N, C-alpha and C positions, 0 to 999 in steps of 0.2 A: 663464239661471238666476239666481235671486239665491241669493248664500251662507246657508241657516239656521247658529245656533247650536249646537245640537248636532243631531252622525249617529255611526250605528256600521256600522265596519268590521271582515267579516266577511273572512279570506282560509282559503283551503283551500289548500293545500303542497304539491306537489309537485315530484320535483327536476327536470324540465324546464319545466315551467312551473308556474301559479300559479290557482285563478280569484276572483275579490274580485266579492265586492256592499257597496255603501254604504244605508243607508236611515237615512229621516230621523227626525223624534217620533211621522209620523202612520204608521209602518209603509211608508213609501211604497220602492223600488227608486229612489232618483236618479243610480246608475251599478253596471253591473255588465258583468263581462269576463273576461276569457282572459290574462295576461302570463305573459310569455316570462320565462324562470331567470336575467336577465342584469341588469347596474349599471344602465345606462342606461333601461329598460322599470321599472326596482326608480321608479329617483326620479321618470319622469314619474307615474308610480303615485301615487308620495305625490302631486306640484304639481296632479293630478287632485284630488285628494282633498280636501285643502287650497283648491282654486277650490270645494267645491260645501258643505263647512263648517268652519264656525271651529274648530268643540274637539271633531273626532272618535276616538273609542273603537274602540281597536284588540285585537279576536279573532281568532286561530289557530289554525292546527287541523293539525298536526304527524302526519304517517302513520311508524310505523319502517319 
């Protein structure tokens, strides 16, 4: 898959896991996954995002 210039990452953060969606400028989902809330998995997620998009914009939903 080619890397796109801009993309938007939405994260629904939870205590044990997070759900992540990455969309491109056309609104297509490039990545949608559930990620465990631990450092190795989060580092892997960041690398996957960087593999898909050069300039990601991040949004995080944190619930109380």
